[in-house]
C-alpha positions in Angstrom: 209.2 193.1 89.3 205.7 193.1 87.7 206.2 189.9 86.0 207.5 188.2 89.3 204.1 189.5 91.2 202.0 188.0 88.0 203.8 184.9 88.4 203.4 184.6 92.2 199.5 185.5 91.9 199.2 182.7 89.3 201.1 180.0 91.4 198.7 181.0 94.5 195.9 180.6 92.1 196.8 177.3 91.1 197.6 176.0 94.5 194.0 177.3 95.5 192.5 175.5 92.5 194.4 172.2 93.7 193.4 172.3 97.2 189.8 173.2 96.3 189.8 169.9 94.0 191.4 167.9 96.7 188.8 168.9 99.2 186.0 168.0 96.9 187.8 164.6 95.1 188.8 163.3 98.6 185.6 163.3 100.4 184.0 161.8 97.0 186.5 159.1 96.9 185.9 158.1 100.6 182.0 157.9 99.9 182.7 155.5 97.0 185.0 153.5 99.1 182.9 153.2 102.0 183.8 150.9 104.8 186.9 149.2 104.4 187.2 146.3 106.8 189.4 143.5 107.2 189.0 140.5 109.3 192.0 138.3 110.9 191.8 134.7 111.7 191.8 133.6 115.4 195.3 132.9 116.9 193.8 130.1 119.1 190.4 128.1 119.3 188.7 126.4 121.7 186.9 122.8 121.0 184.1 121.6 123.5 181.8 119.0 123.8 178.8 120.2 124.7 175.0 118.8 125.0 172.7 121.2 122.9 168.9 121.5 123.9 167.3 118.3 122.7 170.4 116.4 122.4 171.3 113.3 124.4 175.0 113.2 123.6 177.8 116.0 123.3 178.5 117.4 119.9 181.4 119.6 118.6 181.4 123.1 119.3 184.1 125.9 118.8 185.0 129.1 120.2 187.6 131.7 118.9 188.4 135.3 119.1 187.2 137.3 116.0 189.0 140.7 115.3 188.2 143.5 112.7 189.6 146.6 111.5 187.8 149.3 109.7 190.3 151.4 107.6 187.2 153.3 106.2 186.7 157.0 106.9 185.4 158.0 110.2 181.7 158.1 109.4 182.0 154.9 106.9 180.5 152.3 109.3 180.1 148.8 108.6 177.8 146.3 110.3 178.9 142.6 111.1 175.8 140.5 110.1 177.1 136.9 110.5 180.1 134.7 111.6 180.5 130.9 110.7 183.1 128.5 111.1 183.4 125.7 108.3 185.8 122.3 108.3 186.1 119.0 106.8 186.9 115.6 108.5 186.7 112.1 107.3 185.3 113.2 104.1 182.2 115.1 105.6 181.8 118.9 105.8 180.7 120.9 108.9 179.3 124.4 109.5 178.6 126.1 112.8 177.1 129.3 113.3 177.7 132.0 115.7 175.3 131.6 118.9 176.9 133.6 121.8 179.3 136.4 122.4 181.8 135.7 125.3 183.4 136.1 127.9 182.9 132.2 128.3 183.3 130.9 132.0 183.9 126.9 131.8 182.7 124.8 134.7 185.0 122.1 136.0 183.6 119.2 133.8 182.3 121.3 130.8 178.8 120.0 130.6 177.9 123.5 130.2 179.0 127.0 130.0 177.9 129.4 132.6 175.2 131.3 130.8 175.3 134.7 133.2 178.6 135.3 131.5 177.6 135.7 127.6 175.0 137.1 125.4 173.2 136.0 122.4 174.8 137.2 119.0 173.3 140.1 117.0 174.6 142.5 114.2 177.6 144.4 115.3 178.5 148.1 114.3 182.2 148.5 113.3 182.8 152.4 113.0 185.2 153.7 110.8 188.6 154.4 111.6 188.5 151.7 114.4 188.8 148.3 115.4 186.8 145.4 117.5 187.3 142.2 118.8 185.1 139.7 120.7 185.0 135.9 121.4 182.3 134.1 119.5 180.8 130.5 120.3 180.0 128.7 117.2 177.4 125.7 117.3 175.6 123.6 114.9 172.6 125.5 113.7 169.7 123.7 112.0 168.6 124.6 108.3 165.1 124.9 107.2 163.9 121.9 105.3 161.0 122.5 103.2 158.3 119.3 103.2 159.5 116.8 100.5 163.1 118.4 100.0 165.6 115.9 99.4 169.1 115.8 100.9 168.3 117.7 103.8 168.9 115.9 107.0 169.6 118.2 110.1 171.0 115.5 112.1 174.0 115.2 109.9 175.1 118.8 110.8 176.2 117.7 114.3 179.4 116.0 114.9 179.2 113.5 117.8 181.9 114.4 120.2 183.1 110.9 120.7 183.3 110.4 117.0 185.3 113.4 116.6 187.8 112.1 119.0 188.1 109.0 117.2 188.6 110.7 114.2 191.2 112.7 115.4 193.1 109.6 116.2 193.4 109.2 112.6 193.2 112.6 111.2 195.5 115.1 113.3 195.2 118.2 111.0 191.9 120.5 110.6 191.7 123.4 108.2 189.4 125.7 109.5 187.6 128.4 107.6 186.0 131.4 108.9 183.3 133.3 107.2 182.1 136.8 107.9 179.2 138.8 106.2 179.6 142.7 106.6 176.6 144.6 105.7 175.3 142.1 103.4 177.4 143.5 100.5 180.8 141.3 100.9 182.4 138.5 102.9 185.4 138.2 104.9 187.1 134.8 104.6 190.3 133.7 106.7 191.8 130.2 107.1 193.8 128.8 109.7 195.2 125.1 110.5 195.1 123.2 114.0 197.2 120.4 114.6 196.5 117.9 117.5 198.8 116.1 119.4 198.4 113.0 121.9 198.4 115.5 124.7 195.4 117.8 123.1 193.5 114.3 122.2 193.7 113.2 126.0 192.6 116.6 127.4 189.7 116.6 124.8 188.9 113.0 126.1 189.2 113.9 130.0 188.0 117.6 130.1 185.7 117.7 126.8 187.6 120.9 125.9 190.8 122.2 124.9 192.6 125.6 123.9 194.8 124.8 120.6 196.8 127.3 118.5 195.6 128.0 114.9 198.1 128.8 112.3 197.0 131.3 109.6 197.2 130.0 106.0 199.0 132.4 103.6 
């Protein structure tokens, strides 16, 4: 009987040690892990032709729903610092940067988006064990060109809307790459593909915007 009690006491002691180690190691693991944020590509995107300030003609802009999940611990938050979308068409690369958060309300002719419904983009906190979603409007953003810098032409970043429509009549598929910067430490990248048919192109011509599915690439 004495042996039984001794074995039981030893077992209880070992269990207590294991629990103590776990209670120390698990928070340490979470601390090293930090925020664990995943970005999911939008299921559909909106292409619109809008005149930016100072431009005489419409240029290509995009809006899309952006979703993030932070699987890190409750106190391990991350900060969304930047969003952008890139694509290539007819051998030229274009990058659009975040400008507004939605919701967006469109006028009948899409000359502009009703401004009272959206807000300017800014860093967003993504709390641990949570998810966020918002609609982002992406627009061409001018880059800083130092005096004398070669191959720095800000006009190249703007894709004329009518030229875009003409290109779509030949190139009917666009691969979009969405990039996000999280807390300045790492980037999340997601890809999706948009296919344009005659109906989409007709709407883009007549309405200056259309919502089109964007199929995630695996």
